[in-house]
C-alpha positions in Angstrom: 0.0 0.0 0.0 1.7 3.2 -1.2 1.4 6.7 0.1 0.2 9.4 -2.3 1.2 13.1 -2.2 -0.6 14.6 -5.2 -4.2 14.2 -6.4 -6.1 14.7 -9.6 -8.2 17.5 -8.1 -8.2 20.2 -5.4 -10.9 20.6 -2.8 -12.4 23.3 -5.1 -12.4 21.2 -8.3 -13.2 17.8 -6.8 -16.8 17.7 -8.2 -16.2 19.5 -11.5 -15.9 16.5 -13.8 -16.3 12.7 -13.9 -15.0 10.0 -16.2 -17.7 7.4 -17.1 -16.5 4.4 -19.2 -13.6 6.3 -20.7 -15.5 9.6 -21.4 -14.7 12.6 -19.3 -17.8 14.7 -18.6 -18.5 17.9 -16.6 -20.6 17.3 -13.5 -23.7 18.6 -15.3 -23.0 16.3 -18.3 -22.5 13.4 -16.0 -25.9 14.1 -14.3 -27.5 14.4 -17.7 -26.0 11.1 -18.8 -27.3 9.3 -15.7 -30.7 11.0 -16.1 -31.0 9.7 -19.6 -30.1 6.2 -18.5 -32.5 6.2 -15.6 -35.4 7.8 -17.4 -35.5 4.9 -19.8 -36.9 2.7 -17.0 -39.5 3.1 -14.2 -37.5 4.5 -11.3 -40.2 3.4 -8.8 -39.6 -0.2 -9.7 -35.8 0.1 -9.8 -34.8 1.7 -6.4 -31.1 1.4 -7.2 -31.5 3.6 -10.2 -33.5 6.2 -8.3 -30.8 6.3 -5.6 -28.1 6.6 -8.2 -30.0 9.4 -10.0 -30.6 11.3 -6.7 -27.0 11.0 -5.6 -25.7 12.5 -8.9 -28.4 15.2 -8.6 -27.3 16.1 -5.1 -23.6 16.2 -6.1 -24.4 18.5 -9.1 -26.7 20.9 -7.3 -25.6 20.8 -3.7 -22.1 19.3 -3.8 -20.6 22.4 -2.2 -22.7 21.7 0.9 -21.7 18.1 1.2 -23.7 14.9 0.9 -26.7 13.5 2.8 -26.4 9.9 4.0 -28.2 7.5 6.3 -26.9 5.1 8.9 -27.8 1.5 8.3 -30.4 1.2 11.1 -29.0 -2.1 12.5 -29.5 -1.1 16.1 -32.2 1.5 15.8 -34.0 3.9 13.4 -31.6 5.1 10.6 -30.1 8.5 11.3 -29.8 11.1 8.6 -26.5 13.1 8.5 -24.8 15.5 6.2 -21.2 14.8 5.4 -19.1 17.9 4.7 -17.5 18.3 1.3 -14.0 18.3 2.8 -14.7 15.1 4.6 -15.8 13.4 1.4 -12.7 14.4 -0.5 -10.3 13.5 2.4 -12.0 10.1 2.7 -11.6 9.5 -1.0 -7.9 10.5 -0.8 -7.4 8.1 2.1 -8.8 5.3 -0.1 -6.4 6.4 -2.9 -3.5 6.3 -0.4 -4.5 2.9 0.9 -5.0 1.1 -2.4 -2.6 3.1 -4.6 -5.4 4.4 -6.9 -4.2 6.7 -9.7 -6.2 9.1 -12.0 -7.6 7.0 -14.9 -7.8 3.8 -13.0 -10.8 1.7 -14.0 -13.1 1.0 -11.0 -16.5 -0.7 -10.7 -19.6 0.6 -8.9 -21.9 -2.4 -8.2 -23.3 -1.2 -4.8 -26.6 0.5 -4.1 -26.3 4.3 -3.9 -28.7 4.6 -1.0 -26.0 4.3 1.7 -22.5 5.6 2.2 -20.5 2.7 0.5 -22.3 3.3 -2.8 -22.3 7.1 -2.6 -18.6 7.1 -1.9 -17.8 5.2 -5.1 -19.2 8.1 -7.0 -17.4 10.6 -4.8 -14.1 8.8 -5.3 -14.5 8.8 -9.1 -15.1 12.6 -9.0 -12.4 13.4 -6.5 -9.6 11.1 -7.7 -10.2 11.2 -11.5 -11.1 7.5 -11.7 -12.8 5.9 -14.7 -16.1 4.6 -13.3 -18.3 1.8 -14.6 -21.8 1.6 -13.1 -24.0 -1.5 -13.1 -27.1 -2.9 -11.5 -26.1 -4.1 -7.9 -28.8 -6.8 -7.9 -28.1 -10.3 -8.9 -24.8 -11.6 -10.3 -21.9 -9.2 -10.6 -20.4 -11.2 -13.5 -23.7 -11.6 -15.4 -24.4 -7.9 -15.1 -20.8 -7.0 -16.2 -21.0 -6.6 -20.0 -17.4 -5.6 -20.4 -14.1 -7.5 -20.3 -12.2 -4.6 -18.8 -9.9 -5.2 -15.8 -10.8 -3.2 -12.7 -8.2 -1.8 -10.4 -10.7 -1.5 -7.5 -14.2 -2.9 -6.9 -16.0 -2.7 -3.5 -18.6 -5.5 -3.0 -20.6 -7.1 -0.3 -19.6 -10.7 0.7 -22.6 -12.4 -1.1 -21.6 -10.7 -4.4 -18.1 -12.0 -4.3 -19.2 -15.5 -3.1 -21.5 -15.8 -6.0 -18.9 -14.6 -8.5 -16.3 -17.1 -7.3 -18.8 -19.9 -7.6 -19.8 -18.8 -11.1 -16.3 -18.2 -12.6 -13.3 -18.0 -10.4 -10.9 -17.5 -13.3 -12.9 -14.5 -14.6 -12.8 -12.9 -11.1 -9.0 -13.2 -11.2 -8.9 -11.8 -14.7 -11.1 -8.8 -14.2 -10.4 -7.7 -10.7 -7.1 -6.6 -9.2 -8.5 -5.6 -5.7 -11.9 -6.2 -4.2 -12.9 -4.5 -0.9 -15.6 -6.3 1.1 -18.0 -4.4 3.4 -21.5 -4.4 4.6 -21.2 -7.1 7.3 -19.0 -10.0 8.6 -17.3 -12.3 6.2 -17.9 -16.0 6.7 -15.1 -18.5 7.4 -16.3 -20.5 4.3 -15.8 -17.5 2.0 -12.4 -16.8 3.5 -11.4 -20.4 2.7 -12.6 -20.0 -0.8 -10.4 -16.9 -1.2 -7.2 -18.7 -0.5 -5.2 -19.1 -3.7 -7.2 -16.4 -5.5 -4.8 -14.0 -7.2 -7.2 -11.1 -6.8 -6.3 -9.1 -3.6 -9.3 -9.2 -1.3 -9.7 -7.0 1.8 -12.4 -6.7 4.4 -13.2 -3.1 5.4 -14.3 -1.7 8.8 -16.1 1.6 8.9 -19.5 3.3 9.1 -21.5 6.2 7.7 -20.1 8.4 10.5 -16.5 7.6 9.6 -17.3 8.1 5.9 -16.7 4.4 5.1 -13.5 2.5 5.9 -11.0 3.5 8.5 -9.4 0.0 8.9 -8.9 -2.9 6.6 -7.9 -6.6 6.9 -6.3 -8.7 4.1 -8.3 -11.9 3.6 -6.1 -13.8 1.3 -2.4 -14.1 0.4 0.4 -15.5 2.6 -0.6 -15.6 6.2 -3.6 -13.2 6.1 -4.0 -11.4 9.5 -6.9 -11.9 11.8 -6.8 -8.2 12.9 -8.0 -5.0 11.2 -5.3 -2.4 10.7 -5.9 1.4 10.7 -5.4 3.3 7.5 -3.8 6.8 7.3 -3.5 8.5 10.6 -6.6 6.8 12.1 -6.0 5.2 15.6 -8.1 3.4 18.2 -8.9 3.0 21.9 -11.5 1.2 23.9 -14.2 2.6 26.2 -15.2 1.1 29.6 -17.5 -1.4 27.9 -14.7 -2.8 25.8 -16.1 -1.1 22.7 -14.0 0.5 20.0 -13.3 4.3 20.0 -12.1 5.6 16.6 -10.0 8.7 16.2 -10.2 10.2 12.7 -7.8 13.3 12.4 -8.7 13.6 8.7 -12.4 14.2 9.4 -14.3 17.1 10.9 -15.6 14.8 13.7 -12.4 13.6 15.4 -13.8 10.9 17.7 -16.4 8.1 17.2 -17.6 5.8 20.0 -19.0 2.5 18.6 -20.9 -0.5 19.9 -18.3 -2.9 18.5 -16.6 -5.1 21.1 -13.0 -5.6 20.2 -9.7 -7.0 21.3 -7.4 -4.0 21.0 -3.9 -5.2 20.0 -2.4 -1.7 19.9 -3.6 1.8 19.0 -3.7 0.9 15.3 -5.0 -2.6 15.2 -7.9 -4.7 16.7 -9.7 -7.9 16.4 -13.5 -7.5 16.0 -15.5 -9.7 18.4 -19.1 -8.6 17.8 -21.7 -6.0 18.8 -22.1 -5.0 22.4 -25.9 -5.0 21.9 -25.9 -8.6 20.7 -23.5 -10.4 23.1 -24.9 -13.4 24.9 -23.8 -14.0 28.5 -24.3 -17.7 28.9 -23.0 -19.7 31.9 -20.3 -17.1 32.6 -19.1 -17.1 28.9 -19.4 -14.3 26.4 -20.8 -15.7 23.1 -20.8 -13.4 20.0 -23.6 -14.2 17.6 -21.7 -12.7 14.7 -18.8 -15.2 15.3 -21.3 -18.1 15.3 -22.8 -16.8 12.0 -19.3 -16.7 10.5 -18.9 -20.4 11.3 -22.3 -21.5 10.1 -22.6 -19.4 6.9 -22.1 -21.8 4.0 -23.1 -24.8 6.1 -26.6 -24.0 7.2 -28.7 -23.9 4.1 -31.3 -21.4 5.3 -30.9 -17.6 6.1 -30.4 -17.4 9.8 -29.1 -15.5 12.8 -28.3 -16.2 16.5 -29.7 -14.3 19.5 -30.5 -15.0 23.1 -33.3 -16.1 25.3 -33.5 -16.1 29.2 -32.4 -19.3 30.8 -32.9 -20.1 34.6 -29.5 -21.9 34.8 -27.3 -20.1 32.3 -28.7 -16.6 32.5 -29.0 -16.5 28.8 -29.0 -19.2 26.2 -28.3 -19.2 22.5 -31.3 -19.2 20.2 -31.2 -19.8 16.4 -33.8 -18.2 14.1 -34.2 -19.7 10.6 -35.9 -18.3 7.5 -37.8 -21.1 5.8 -41.3 -22.2 4.7 -40.7 -25.6 6.3 -42.0 -26.4 9.8 -39.4 -26.4 12.6 -39.8 -30.1 13.2 -38.7 -30.8 9.6 -35.6 -28.7 9.5 -34.4 -29.2 13.1 -32.6 -32.6 12.7 -30.9 -31.3 9.5 -29.7 -28.1 11.0 -28.6 -29.5 14.4 -26.6 -32.1 12.6 -24.6 -29.3 10.9 -24.3 -27.1 14.0 -22.9 -29.9 16.1 -20.1 -30.2 13.6 -19.1 -26.6 13.3 -19.9 -25.1 16.8 -18.5 -25.8 20.3 -21.1 -27.5 22.6 -21.5 -24.4 24.7 -22.5 -22.5 21.5 -25.2 -24.9 20.5 -28.7 -23.3 20.5 -31.1 -24.3 23.2 -34.0 -23.2 21.0 -34.5 -23.1 17.3 -37.4 -21.3 15.7 -38.4 -21.0 12.0 -40.0 -17.9 10.4 -41.3 -17.4 6.9 -39.5 -14.1 6.8 -36.7 -12.6 8.9 -37.1 -8.9 9.5 -34.4 -6.8 7.9 -33.4 -3.1 7.7 -33.7 -1.2 4.4 -30.0 -2.0 3.8 -30.7 -5.8 4.2 -29.2 -6.2 7.6 -31.0 -8.6 10.0 -33.0 -7.0 12.8 -32.4 -9.3 15.8 
């Protein structure tokens, strides 16, 4: 990871022009191009296009004021915040420093533009002079990709990369130099699949408030680390609960207190354990549902999550919720057979329930 000293734009010119598929456009021309594309379809039926259209419109008309964004709503109602223009540009530059991005580098935007990860791909293309290719974030990344170009940088969510590897591992290696995963924990099964892949794959840590990633973890290559490492001048501490505190000298807001329980290795690296709000205290042991889900993803064939229920002996016991049309009695033997192979006995659920539909936030995260 190389350190940059110069950039394609200044703070004043960061949103003046954009390169889309090799054609450099003014901000107004870029907005007109996106408007023509999205007007060809019914925006109400294609929410990703509406979000893309609105993000471009906001950058064109109100870019000098910053950008509106929403938190994911995982632990409560989504919050709406405005990210200052300088923070957007400085975050984009931090990404350029971290992944050695240069003006003209080809990058892929295959994330929804509703939330910060998708919005920042557009910001980075503007602020860094990148060559942006935009495609439908739904379905298969490879099926939607109608070009044979090689991309220097492509943020994805884990399910997108998992599907792409299953469909055509060789094509993934051919078309992507670096993939950055975000949007949730990465399963142990996916990490195993990434070993031997020539594409560099990283997992990001960040939030809307930190304007996307402030730490990354390499997932493949020789001896991939288990810890996240700070990027730029970001550094960390822990609060009395054991939750991560993030210091971001490059942003207007310098300190961010999270609900993420971590093992702090030093002031620039940590191992993520899980959410403080989700931890299960069972028989004197702390059990982190997210770690259980990393073990069971790819093994349990139904969408699922772990949570807790009161227990008179243990205090709290593990509960598993499955999303399936089948009755609990039918799926229970199959699921427990898998769980007993991949989980420690004290992690086995004391109760399993089956729901036809698991409740999720607007960004697709499970509401426990």
